[in-house]
C-alpha positions, 0 to 999 in steps of 0.5 A, spaced: 906 823 254 903 816 254 898 812 258 899 813 266 897 805 267 892 807 273 887 811 268 887 817 272 892 823 271 899 824 273 901 829 278 906 834 276 913 832 277 918 837 281 921 842 276 927 843 281 930 839 287 932 844 291 930 847 298 923 849 295 921 842 295 915 840 299 911 834 301 903 834 302 902 832 309 896 827 307 899 823 301 906 825 301 906 827 294 912 832 293 912 838 288 915 845 289 912 850 293 910 854 287 907 848 284 902 846 290 900 854 289 899 853 282 895 846 282 894 844 289 895 837 290 892 832 285 891 827 291 888 832 296 884 837 291 879 838 297 885 842 301 884 847 295 891 849 296 891 852 289 885 857 291 888 859 298 895 859 298 896 859 306 894 852 305 900 850 302 904 852 308 899 848 313 898 842 308 905 841 306 912 841 309 919 842 307 921 836 312 921 829 309 925 823 308 927 820 301 923 821 294 921 815 290 918 816 283 912 812 282 909 811 275 904 805 276 902 806 283 897 800 283 902 795 280 908 797 284 910 793 290 913 799 293 907 804 292 903 799 296 908 798 301 908 805 302 900 806 302 900 810 296 898 805 291 891 808 290 894 815 289 896 818 282 903 817 279 908 822 281 914 823 286 913 821 293 917 822 300 918 816 304 916 819 310 914 826 313 915 827 321 910 832 322 902 831 323 897 835 319 894 840 323 887 838 327 882 842 323 885 839 316 885 832 319 877 834 321 877 836 313 879 829 311 874 826 316 869 830 313 871 828 306 871 821 308 879 820 306 884 816 310 889 820 314 895 816 317 899 821 322 906 819 322 909 814 327 912 817 333 919 815 333 
């Protein structure tokens, strides 16, 4: 597999690019529904999607715009521009249109991790 450059582990790459793709509402990581159920979100382990499968629906969305693959987030100008430069290598969406539910926004605050809601268009 080789080095990921960031020193951390990389996120799973989607196993298919069909209708089952979902994006994390916090970090915008893109994986299939089953992948989120099996291993949660590599950037947001505190959501515990792999333990509470209902959380997959609450924390992710099938409605997103575009996909970018990032191998070395810390050195990628596009990753920095998308504000994903501190996340693990993987596939990310350019934008989600839904906000994280309020109870999960509070969880982000409790975990002291940033959450930036989508811009209203």
